[in-house]
C-alpha positions as CSV (number, residue, x, y, z in Angstrom):
1,M,4.3,-113.2,-54.9
2,T,1.2,-112.5,-56.9
3,T,-0.5,-115.7,-55.6
4,I,0.1,-114.7,-52.0
5,T,-1.2,-111.2,-52.5
6,T,-4.3,-112.4,-54.3
7,G,-5.0,-115.0,-51.5
8,S,-4.5,-112.4,-48.9
9,N,-6.9,-110.0,-50.6
10,S,-9.5,-112.8,-50.9
11,H,-9.1,-113.7,-47.2
12,S,-9.6,-110.0,-46.2
13,T,-12.7,-109.8,-48.4
14,K,-14.2,-112.9,-46.8
15,Q,-13.5,-111.6,-43.3
16,M,-15.0,-108.2,-44.2
17,A,-18.1,-109.9,-45.6
18,F,-18.6,-111.9,-42.4
19,V,-18.2,-108.8,-40.2
20,L,-20.8,-107.0,-42.3
21,F,-23.2,-109.9,-42.0
22,L,-22.9,-109.9,-38.2
23,S,-23.3,-106.1,-38.1
24,A,-26.4,-106.3,-40.2
25,V,-27.9,-108.9,-37.9
26,F,-27.1,-106.8,-34.9
27,W,-28.5,-103.7,-36.6
28,L,-31.8,-105.4,-37.3
29,A,-32.1,-106.8,-33.8
30,A,-31.4,-103.5,-32.2
31,Y,-33.8,-101.6,-34.4
32,N,-36.7,-104.0,-33.5
33,L,-35.9,-103.8,-29.8
34,I,-35.7,-100.1,-29.2
35,Q,-39.5,-99.3,-29.0
36,P,-40.4,-102.0,-26.5
37,L,-37.3,-101.1,-24.5
38,A,-38.1,-97.4,-24.5
39,N,-41.7,-98.1,-23.3
40,W,-40.4,-100.5,-20.6
41,I,-38.0,-97.9,-19.2
42,S,-40.6,-95.1,-19.3
43,Y,-43.7,-96.9,-18.1
44,T,-42.5,-100.0,-16.2
45,A,-39.0,-99.3,-14.8
46,L,-39.8,-95.6,-14.0
47,R,-43.5,-96.2,-13.4
48,L,-44.6,-93.1,-15.3
49,P,-48.3,-93.0,-16.3
50,H,-48.9,-93.8,-19.9
51,D,-51.0,-90.6,-20.4
52,S,-48.6,-88.3,-18.6
53,R,-46.7,-85.5,-20.4
54,L,-43.4,-86.6,-18.9
55,G,-44.0,-90.2,-19.8
56,E,-44.9,-89.5,-23.4
57,S,-41.9,-87.1,-23.7
58,L,-39.4,-89.6,-22.3
59,A,-40.7,-92.5,-24.3
60,F,-40.5,-90.4,-27.4
61,F,-36.9,-89.4,-26.6
62,L,-35.7,-92.9,-25.7
63,Y,-37.2,-94.4,-28.9
64,D,-36.2,-91.7,-31.4
65,V,-32.6,-91.2,-30.4
66,P,-31.4,-94.8,-31.0
67,K,-33.8,-95.2,-34.0
68,I,-32.4,-92.2,-35.8
69,L,-28.8,-93.0,-35.0
70,L,-29.2,-96.5,-36.2
71,L,-30.9,-95.4,-39.4
72,L,-28.3,-92.7,-39.9
73,S,-25.4,-95.1,-39.5
74,G,-26.9,-97.7,-41.8
75,M,-27.8,-95.2,-44.6
76,I,-24.5,-93.3,-44.3
77,F,-22.6,-96.6,-44.8
78,I,-24.6,-97.4,-47.9
79,I,-24.4,-93.9,-49.3
80,S,-20.7,-93.8,-48.6
81,I,-20.2,-97.0,-50.7
82,I,-22.1,-95.3,-53.6
83,R,-20.2,-92.1,-53.1
84,S,-16.9,-93.9,-53.4
85,F,-17.6,-94.1,-57.1
86,F,-18.1,-90.3,-57.4
87,S,-15.1,-88.2,-56.3
88,P,-15.3,-84.4,-56.9
89,E,-12.9,-84.8,-59.8
90,R,-15.0,-87.6,-61.4
91,T,-18.1,-85.5,-60.8
92,R,-16.7,-82.6,-62.7
93,A,-15.6,-85.0,-65.5
94,L,-19.1,-86.5,-65.7
95,L,-20.7,-83.1,-65.9
96,G,-18.2,-81.7,-68.4
97,G,-19.7,-81.0,-71.9
98,K,-23.3,-81.5,-70.7
99,R,-25.8,-79.0,-72.2
100,E,-28.3,-77.0,-70.2
101,G,-31.6,-78.9,-69.6
102,I,-30.2,-82.4,-69.7
103,G,-27.1,-81.1,-67.8
104,N,-29.3,-79.6,-65.1
105,V,-31.1,-82.9,-64.6
106,F,-27.9,-84.9,-64.5
107,A,-26.2,-82.4,-62.2
108,A,-29.1,-82.4,-59.7
109,L,-29.1,-86.2,-59.7
110,L,-25.4,-86.3,-59.0
111,G,-25.9,-83.8,-56.2
112,I,-27.9,-86.4,-54.3
113,V,-25.2,-89.0,-54.3
114,T,-22.4,-86.5,-53.9
115,P,-23.7,-84.4,-51.0
116,F,-20.8,-82.0,-50.4
117,C,-21.1,-79.5,-47.5
118,S,-21.2,-75.7,-47.9
119,C,-17.5,-75.5,-47.1
120,S,-16.9,-77.3,-50.4
121,A,-18.9,-74.8,-52.4
122,V,-16.1,-72.5,-53.5
123,P,-13.6,-75.2,-54.6
124,L,-16.3,-77.1,-56.4
125,F,-17.6,-74.0,-58.1
126,I,-14.1,-73.1,-59.3
127,G,-13.5,-76.6,-60.5
128,F,-16.8,-76.7,-62.4
129,V,-15.9,-73.4,-64.1
130,E,-12.5,-74.7,-65.0
131,A,-14.0,-77.8,-66.6
132,G,-16.2,-75.6,-68.8
133,I,-19.5,-76.6,-67.2
134,P,-22.3,-74.1,-67.9
135,L,-23.1,-71.8,-65.0
136,G,-26.7,-73.0,-64.7
137,V,-25.7,-76.7,-64.6
138,T,-23.1,-75.8,-61.9
139,F,-25.8,-74.2,-59.8
140,S,-28.1,-77.2,-60.2
141,F,-25.4,-79.3,-58.6
142,L,-24.7,-76.7,-55.9
143,I,-28.4,-76.5,-55.0
144,A,-29.1,-80.2,-54.9
145,A,-26.0,-81.2,-52.9
146,P,-26.9,-79.4,-49.6
147,T,-30.7,-79.2,-50.1
148,I,-31.2,-83.0,-50.7
149,N,-29.4,-84.0,-47.6
150,E,-28.8,-87.7,-46.9
151,V,-29.3,-87.1,-43.2
152,A,-32.6,-85.4,-43.9
153,V,-33.7,-88.3,-46.1
154,V,-32.9,-90.9,-43.5
155,M,-34.6,-89.0,-40.7
156,L,-37.7,-88.2,-42.7
157,F,-38.0,-91.8,-43.7
158,G,-37.6,-92.9,-40.1
159,L,-40.2,-90.4,-38.8
160,F,-42.8,-90.3,-41.6
161,G,-42.1,-93.1,-44.0
162,W,-41.0,-93.3,-47.6
163,K,-43.8,-91.0,-49.0
164,V,-42.7,-87.9,-47.2
165,A,-39.0,-88.7,-47.7
166,G,-39.8,-89.2,-51.4
167,L,-41.6,-85.9,-51.6
168,Y,-38.6,-84.2,-50.0
169,V,-36.2,-85.7,-52.6
170,A,-38.6,-85.0,-55.5
171,S,-39.1,-81.4,-54.5
172,G,-35.4,-80.8,-53.9
173,L,-34.7,-82.2,-57.4
174,V,-37.3,-79.9,-59.0
175,I,-35.9,-76.9,-57.2
176,A,-32.3,-77.7,-58.2
177,I,-33.2,-78.3,-61.9
178,V,-35.6,-75.4,-62.3
179,A,-33.5,-72.9,-60.4
180,G,-30.3,-73.9,-62.2
181,F,-32.0,-73.7,-65.5
182,I,-33.3,-70.2,-64.7
183,I,-29.9,-68.9,-63.6
184,G,-28.4,-70.3,-66.8
185,R,-31.0,-68.7,-69.0
186,I,-30.5,-65.2,-67.6
187,R,-26.8,-65.3,-68.5
188,M,-25.1,-63.9,-65.3
189,E,-21.6,-65.1,-66.1
190,R,-20.4,-61.5,-65.8
191,Y,-21.3,-61.6,-62.1
192,V,-18.7,-64.3,-61.3
193,E,-15.6,-62.8,-59.8
194,D,-12.9,-62.2,-62.4
195,F,-10.2,-64.2,-60.7
196,V,-12.3,-67.4,-61.2
197,W,-12.2,-67.1,-65.0
198,Q,-8.4,-66.5,-64.8
199,I,-7.7,-69.8,-63.1
200,K,-6.2,-72.4,-65.4
201,S,-7.7,-75.8,-65.5
202,G,-5.5,-78.4,-64.0
203,A,-4.2,-81.0,-66.3
204,G,-3.3,-84.6,-65.9
205,Q,-5.5,-85.2,-62.8
206,N,-6.0,-88.9,-62.0
207,F,-9.8,-89.7,-62.0
208,D,-9.3,-93.4,-61.9
209,E,-8.1,-94.2,-58.4
210,K,-8.5,-98.0,-58.0
211,L,-10.4,-99.1,-54.9
212,T,-11.1,-102.6,-53.8
213,W,-14.3,-103.5,-52.0
214,V,-12.3,-103.7,-48.8
215,N,-11.1,-100.1,-49.4
216,R,-14.6,-98.9,-50.1
217,I,-16.0,-100.6,-46.9
218,E,-13.2,-99.2,-44.8
219,R,-13.9,-95.7,-46.2
220,A,-17.6,-96.1,-45.6
221,W,-17.0,-97.1,-42.0
222,D,-14.7,-94.1,-41.6
223,S,-17.5,-91.9,-43.0
224,V,-20.0,-93.4,-40.5
225,K,-17.7,-92.6,-37.6
226,E,-16.9,-89.1,-38.9
227,I,-20.5,-88.0,-39.7
228,V,-22.2,-89.6,-36.7
229,G,-19.4,-88.3,-34.5
230,K,-20.2,-84.8,-35.8
231,V,-24.0,-84.9,-35.6
232,W,-24.9,-87.1,-32.7
233,L,-25.2,-84.2,-30.3
234,Y,-27.4,-82.4,-32.7
235,V,-29.6,-85.5,-33.0
236,I,-30.0,-85.6,-29.2
237,I,-30.7,-81.9,-28.8
238,G,-33.1,-81.9,-31.7
239,I,-35.0,-84.9,-30.4
240,A,-35.0,-83.5,-26.9
241,V,-36.6,-80.3,-28.2
242,G,-39.0,-82.4,-30.2
243,A,-39.9,-84.6,-27.2
244,G,-40.6,-81.5,-25.2
245,I,-42.9,-80.2,-27.9
246,H,-44.5,-83.6,-28.2
247,G,-45.3,-83.9,-24.5
248,Y,-45.9,-80.3,-23.4
249,V,-47.0,-78.0,-26.2
250,P,-50.7,-78.0,-26.9
251,E,-51.6,-79.6,-30.2
252,D,-53.2,-76.5,-31.8
253,A,-50.6,-74.0,-30.8
254,L,-48.0,-74.7,-33.4
255,A,-50.6,-75.5,-36.0
256,T,-52.0,-72.0,-35.5
257,I,-48.6,-70.4,-35.8
258,L,-47.9,-72.2,-39.0
259,G,-51.6,-72.5,-40.0
260,R,-52.8,-73.5,-43.4
261,Q,-55.2,-70.6,-43.4
262,A,-52.5,-67.9,-43.2
263,W,-51.3,-67.1,-46.7
264,W,-48.0,-65.7,-45.3
265,S,-47.2,-68.9,-43.3
266,V,-45.0,-70.5,-46.0
267,P,-42.9,-67.4,-46.9
268,A,-42.6,-66.6,-43.2
269,A,-41.4,-70.1,-42.4
270,V,-38.7,-69.7,-45.2
271,L,-37.6,-66.3,-44.0
272,V,-37.4,-67.5,-40.4
273,G,-35.4,-70.6,-41.5
274,I,-32.7,-68.8,-43.4
275,P,-30.8,-67.3,-40.4
276,L,-31.4,-70.4,-38.3
277,Y,-28.4,-72.2,-39.6
278,S,-28.4,-75.9,-38.5
279,N,-27.9,-79.3,-39.9
280,A,-30.7,-81.8,-40.7
281,A,-29.9,-83.9,-37.6
282,G,-31.0,-81.0,-35.4
283,M,-33.9,-79.8,-37.4
284,I,-35.8,-83.0,-38.6
285,P,-37.0,-84.0,-35.1
286,I,-38.4,-80.6,-34.5
287,V,-40.1,-80.5,-37.9
288,G,-41.4,-83.9,-37.2
289,V,-43.2,-82.8,-34.1
290,L,-44.5,-79.7,-35.8
291,I,-46.2,-81.9,-38.4
292,E,-47.4,-84.2,-35.7
293,K,-49.0,-81.3,-33.9
294,G,-50.9,-80.3,-37.0
295,A,-48.6,-77.9,-38.8
296,P,-49.1,-78.3,-42.6
297,L,-46.5,-80.6,-44.3
298,G,-45.7,-78.1,-47.0
299,T,-45.0,-75.3,-44.5
300,S,-42.9,-77.6,-42.3
301,L,-40.9,-78.9,-45.3
302,A,-40.3,-75.4,-46.6
303,F,-39.0,-74.4,-43.2
304,M,-36.7,-77.3,-43.1
305,M,-35.4,-76.8,-46.6
306,S,-34.7,-73.2,-46.0
307,V,-32.7,-74.0,-42.8
308,I,-30.4,-76.6,-44.5
309,G,-30.4,-75.3,-48.1
310,L,-30.2,-71.5,-47.6
311,S,-27.7,-71.0,-44.9
312,L,-26.0,-67.7,-44.2
313,P,-22.5,-69.4,-43.9
314,E,-22.9,-70.7,-47.4
315,A,-23.8,-67.2,-48.6
316,V,-20.6,-65.8,-47.0
317,I,-18.5,-68.5,-48.5
318,L,-20.0,-68.1,-52.0
319,R,-19.5,-64.4,-51.9
320,R,-15.8,-65.1,-52.5
321,V,-16.5,-66.2,-56.0
322,L,-19.9,-64.6,-56.8
323,K,-20.6,-60.9,-57.1
324,M,-23.6,-59.7,-55.1
325,P,-26.2,-59.6,-58.0
326,L,-25.6,-63.3,-58.8
327,L,-25.4,-64.3,-55.1
328,L,-28.8,-62.6,-54.4
329,T,-30.3,-64.1,-57.6
330,F,-29.0,-67.6,-56.5
331,F,-30.6,-67.3,-53.0
332,G,-33.7,-65.5,-54.3
333,V,-34.6,-68.1,-56.9
334,I,-34.1,-71.0,-54.4
335,A,-36.2,-69.2,-51.8
336,V,-39.1,-68.6,-54.3
337,A,-38.9,-72.2,-55.4
338,I,-39.1,-73.5,-51.8
339,I,-42.0,-71.2,-51.1
340,L,-43.9,-72.5,-54.2
341,T,-43.1,-76.0,-53.2
342,G,-44.5,-75.4,-49.7
343,Y,-47.7,-74.0,-51.2
344,M,-48.0,-76.9,-53.6
345,F,-47.6,-79.5,-50.9
346,N,-50.2,-77.8,-48.7
347,W,-52.6,-77.7,-51.6
348,I,-52.1,-81.3,-52.6
349,L,-52.0,-82.8,-49.1
């Protein structure tokens, strides 16, 4: 019986590897064909002039939609494989016993590969408190997880290359580490709701679920279908708005609104971004065109990070476990960190 099972598993693994190889070949071929195909449809099939606003907007839209969806699918698959090694329970176990400082760094790094959504904020927060993880370390994780968004990384890489994507990741890490450390240093444990401290830590949880590579690949494919299924419409809408800006908005208009000369542009971008709750799929194409039109990179990134990292829904959810002083401190520290990051990028770049 053991021999048959082992042989069956080996056969399944080989089949899965072959399918993955064919999928990778198809992905690469499609990625390299989308730009000439978009140009052919816009300028040859539809005979739109190359310098027309409609032609530029349509070519931008037809190129960016499949490009972003392909990048998104590929990166989500890879990230999901990595994430299969980091369940919420295992994450809490890894962070348990870590001191502040080192714990903040480790928590922020884990936040990148375990990007839980805002709806997970309360159970994760309670679980971290149960595990005895310091409050500041917990907040470093909760800041990094939504702020350093895998969709944002993929789309920034696709639109601007690895340098801008790397700046986004680096700035998000610094914000998560510093903000978490500050919150930990000012000792605000008394502003956590009382019922959180009264919850007993669960015992005997199984952290060692055994997954084969076939299991991991199947789960990664399920994640691709689930996430792309949820965000594809936002991608299309965001790119459509970006395409309209690309083709029809004068180049200096948005750069003037978010101009480098105005000292208030970065904090204004952050304040405007907080109530504009959206996901990265809808925001990145718009931010991309803002930068293309001349808006400073730092101001644009600050706007984007405030939208996806300082959402009102997350504030409402966290209010269930945080008293108002701690909640306001949490959001205030992040907002100040994002503003300073925006100024720094504008100054450097």
